[in-house]
N, C-alpha and C positions, 0 to 999 in steps of 0.2 A: 909650667906649661908641659903638656904631653904631645909629642909629635910622632906620627906613624913612622915605622921603619923606613929609612931612606931608600932601601932596595925596592920598596913598593910604591915609591912616588909616581903618581900617574902623570900623563901628559895634560889631562884636563880633569878638573873637578867640577861637577854640576850640582848645584844646590837646589833640591826640589825633585821629587820623584813622581810628579804628575805626568800627564800626556806630553807636555812640552819638554820636560826634563828627560824623560825616557826616550822619546823619539829623537832628540838631539844626541843622546848618548849612543843610540844605535847607529845614527848617521855617521858619527865620528869613529865609532868602533869598527865600522866597515872598512875604514882606511888603515886599519892595523894599529890605531892609537890606543893607549891604555887610558881607560875612562873610569872614573869613580863617581858614583851618584850618592848624594847624602840626602836621606829622607828623614824628616823629623818625627813621623809617626812610628808606631811599633811594627807596622808592616806596610808593604806597598799596597795601595788600593785606591779606588776612585769612587767618589760619592756623586750620585745623580741618577739620571735616567737616560733618555735618548740623546743622540747627537747627530747632526746632519753634516755630511761630508760632500762638498761640491767638487767639481772636476779639478780645480786647482789643488785639491788635497789628494783625491784618488790618483791623480797623475804621479804624485810623490810616493804613494803607497805601492803603485806598480813598480816604480824605480827601486823601491826597497824589497820587492818580491813578496809583499804582504797583501796585495789587493785581492787575490783569490780567496785567501783566508778571511779577510774582512767581509767580502761579499757573502761567504758561506755563513757568517755569523749574523749578518744584517738583512736588509731588504733593499732591493733596487726598484724603486717605484717608477710608475709610468708618467705621473703628472704631479705638478705642484699647483695647488689651487688656493686662491684667496677668495674668501666669501665675506659678506657683510654679517657681522655678529648679531645685528638686530633683526633683519628679515631673512637671513640665511641665503640670499641670492649670490650666485657666482659673480665675481667682479673681474677676475682675470686669471690666467693660468699659464704655466710653462709645460710644454711637451718635453718631458725629461728624456725620452728616447731620441727625439730630434736633437735635444741639447747634447746628448752623448755623442751623436754624430758630428756635431759642430765642434766640440772641444776634445773629442777623441777618448774621453774617459767618462765614467758614469757618475750620476748623483746617487749617493748611498746614504742610508740611515742605519744606525747601529747603536747598541747600548754602550754608553760611555765606559762602563766597566769592562765590556768585551774588547773595546779598542785599547784601553789601558793594559789589559792582560795580554793582548797581542804584542804590544811593544815590550812589556816586561819579559815575556818569553823570548822575544827576539834578542833583547839585551843579554839575557842569561846565556843563550846559545852563542852570542858574539863575545863572551868573556868579560862583559862589563862588571866591575866591582860594585855591588849593591849593598849599601849600609843603611840600617834603620836606626831610629832613636838618636839622630844627629841634628840637634837644633842649633843652627848657625846663628851667632849673635853679632859677629863683627868680621870685618875684612881688612887685610893689609896687603901691601905689595911692595916689591923691589923692582929693579930695572927690568928683569926678564922672568919674574915669577909673581904669583899672587897666592894669598893664603886665606882660607875660610876657617874661622875659629868657632868652635862649639861652646855651648854654655858649660860643658864639662872641662873646658880647657884644652881640648884636643885641637891641634892645628893640622889642617889638610892643605898641603902646598902643591902647586902644579904650575906648569907654564901658563895656563889660563884657568880662570875661575868663571864659570857661567852661572849667574843668579837667575834661576827659573823658579823663584820662590813666591810667585803669585801676587794677588792684589795687594796684600799687606807686606810687600817685600822689604826686608831689612836692608838689602843692598841699595835699593832705590834712594834711600836717605843720603847716600854718598853723592848723588847727582843733584838732588834738589830737595827742599823741604816742602812737600806737598801732601795732600790727603786725598783719599778716595772721594769721589763726587756722587752723592746720593741722587738717584733719579726720582725718588719717592714711589717707585714701582716695586712690586713684590711678585715673585713667581711661586706658584704651587705646582708640584709635579706629582705624577702617579703613573704606575704601570699596572695593568690588569690583564689576565688572560682574555683573549678576544671573545671566548665563549661566555665570559661573565660581563661583557661590556654593557649589556642591557639595551643595545640598539644595533642596527645593522651598520657596519663600517666597511668602506671600500679601502682595503689595505694597499691597493695599487696607487693610492694618492697620499701625498703629504698635504694636509689642509691647515690653513690658518684662517680663523674668523676674526676680523678686525672690527672693533666697536669703540664707542665713546669711552675713553679712559680705560679700556681693557682689550685683551685679545685672548684667543684660545687656539691651541695647536694640537693636532693629533696625527699620528702615523704609526705604522707597524714596526715591530722589532723581532729579532730572533726568528727569521724565516716566516714571520706572520703569526707566530704563536702569541705574541704580546701586543697590546695596544699601549702606546706611550702617549700621555696627555700632559699639557702644560697650560696652566691658567695664570695670566698676568694681569695685574690691575694697579691703578694709581691709588695710593692710600691717603685718605683724608687726614688721618692722624699724623702721617709723615709730613704732609703739607703744613699742618698746624705746629710742627716742631715737637711732637710728643715722642717719647721713647718707645712706648708700647704700640708698635704699628705693624700692619700687615697681618693681623689676626684673622682666624676663620670667619668671624662675624662680618669683617670687612669684605672678605672674599664673597660671601653670599650676597651681600648688598650690591657689590660691584657688578654682578652678573644677573641681577633681577630682571633687567630689561632686554636680555638677549634671547635668541631664538631657542626653540625646544631642543635642537641638536646639541647646542652648547650646554644648556642647563642639565641635560641628561648625563653629561660627562662629569659634572662637578662632584657627585657622590663618590667617585673613584679616585679623587685626589687624596694624597697623604695630607692629613690635617694636623699632624703632630710636629711638622717642621716645614719651614718655608724659607725662601731665599730672597733677601733684600737685594735689589739690583743697583750696583755701583759701577762706575767706570772711573777713569782719571783723565785729566786734560793731557793731550799729546805732548811729548817732549822730543826734542831733536837729538839729544846726546844720550846714547846708550852704552858707550864704551869709555872707560877711564883706565888708561894703562893696560893692564892685563886682566881687567875685570869687565864683564859685559852683562847687560840685562837681556832677558829673553822671555817671550810669552807675556803673561799678565803682569809680570814685574815691570815690563816696559810699556805695554799698551793694552791694558784691560778695557774691553769694549762692553757696551750693552749688546744684547743678544740678537738684535733685530735682523742682522745680516747673516747670522749663523756662521760667523767667521772667527770666533774667539780661539778655539782649539786649533783651527786650521792655521791661523796666523802663527801660532807657536810652532806647529809642525813645519811650516814654511821657514821660520827663523832658523831652525836647526838644519834644514836641508841647505839653505843658502850658506850658512856658516861652514858646513862640511864641504860643499862644492868649492868654496874659495880655499879651504884648507887643502883640498886635493889639487887644485890648480897651482897653489903656491908651495907644494911639497918638493923638496930637492931630491936629487938622485940617492942621497943617503937616507931618505924618508923623513928627514927633519922638516918641520913646517915653519914657514915664515909667519909667525903668529901676529906680529905687528901689522903686516900687510893683510892678513886674513881678517883681522878685526876691523881694520880700516875699510876694507871692501864691504864687510857686513854692515858697518855703521853708515856707509855711503848710500845704501839702497833701501834698507828695511824701514827706517823711521818714517820716511815720507809716505811709503805705501800704507803703513799702519795708521798714520795720522789720517789719511783719507778714509780708511775703514771706520775708525773710531768716530769721526765727525759725521760720516754718512749714516752710521748706525743711530746716532742721536737724532738726526733729521728724519730717518725712516720711522723711528719710534713715535715722533710727533705726528707724522703722516698717518700712521696706523690708528691713532687714538683720537682723531678729529671728531667733532660733533657739529650739529647744525648745518648751516649752508656750506661750510668747509667740507664736511663729510660728504654732502651731496655732490660737490664739485669733484672731490677726489674719486668718488665712485664713478662719475661720468667719464673721467679721464681714464680710469682703469678699464672700464668696459670698452673704451675706444681703442685700447692697445691691441695690436695684432699678436696672435699667439707666438709667432716666430720672430718677434721683435726682441733682439738681444742687446739693444743699445744701452740698457741700464746695467748689464752684467758683464759685458765683454771685458771691461777693465779689471774685473775681479776673478772671473772663471778661467781665463787664459793661463798660459805658462807663467810660473813665478819668475819675476825678473831677478837676474843676477847683478845687473848694473843699472844705474839710474836711467841711462838712455833707453833701456828696454821696458821701462815702466809705461804702460799704455795711457792714453789720454782718458780723463774722466768723461762721463756722460754729460749731456747738456740738460740742466733741470728744466722742467715744464711748469710754469706758474699755474696754480690752481684756478686763478681767475680766467685762464684761457678755456676752461670748461664751458664758459658762457658762449664761446664762439666756435664750438665743435661743428664742423660741417663736412658731411660725406665721410665721416670716420677719421678726419684729419684734424690735428690740433693747431690752431693758429698761434703765432707768437704774441706775447703780451708782456705787461709790466712785471719785472722780476722781484718786486718788493714784497710780494705775498708768499705764503707757503708754496713750496714747489714739490713736484713729484720727481 
């Protein structure tokens, strides 16, 4: 076994150099702690396109002193609009400027690689030790330390090891033997200069077209120079249990019945790569001794609430806030207390998000009479009705008692009894909004 020089032993080792790992590293480094990040790739980087940051995230970016830089790199839109993918009609919208007044922080869209680079630069300036080509294959721990061991036999020991190693987390196997859950949906992404979009696009809006078994998202990036697009659909081959699924021919077939606006965006999707969509069933235990799960290692969601990366950033912020609260006069941290506080509040919040994302995915992709009912309910919603998002866009809870109550679901069947713009109560056994 090869072990790093004991003089360089950090306070915290973080396994995974994605947005969750780097944001957590920065949050902890701000406290004067020695942080080491282990990234398995040859260099730090992020794959993907756009990412949406709701007020519960931009609030944290402001606390980190990074919000202005993020806004300069992204776009702060005026509206979020949901349209029917078949006929193109508007169903409902959020006034994002009013939303900012309500929650005190903006809704921001940014390129995923730009956000990652922002955290990477912040980590470097904060003195975080950033190591690449470190593939962690196992973990061990003693009473007051934990160790991450790489495939090369190097052992990285610290007071705490944080596993932010994603959907296929090695560390998660220490907690339970589970597997990612396939949704049978696949995402295609693409960015294109706005001038080459081939159609007029209002970049003051974040738009999602929802349709039977598919949806299409677009919004601006990098100050409005780029158009980000995402096409998501259910794969018949995946449902049939075939290995070769989500291919471009399935993409074209899935969107044949959609409106012209959606179909004109499809030629700009990257067709040489696609992302199969998985989550995992929620788990209640994220901490074992001095080892803790974070981000997708703990709670990988489907993307319908745009909260995946945000939850990881929140995880790191909560962990650091409790470390700060439980730091003694000599600047040592009560790590047992810190991890216990983290484990007491984050799993329940993220369980709600993961399960709500699944339900919203079903809602978006309805067909037939259920689609018509959904559309009627969405059109009846008041623009400034925040009852469905207050629980998620407000301040991140540090303690279980701070976690806000969930929204009350509205049964789709109640669309048959809409009167004067109000939705009557009904049987809760059907699909709900």
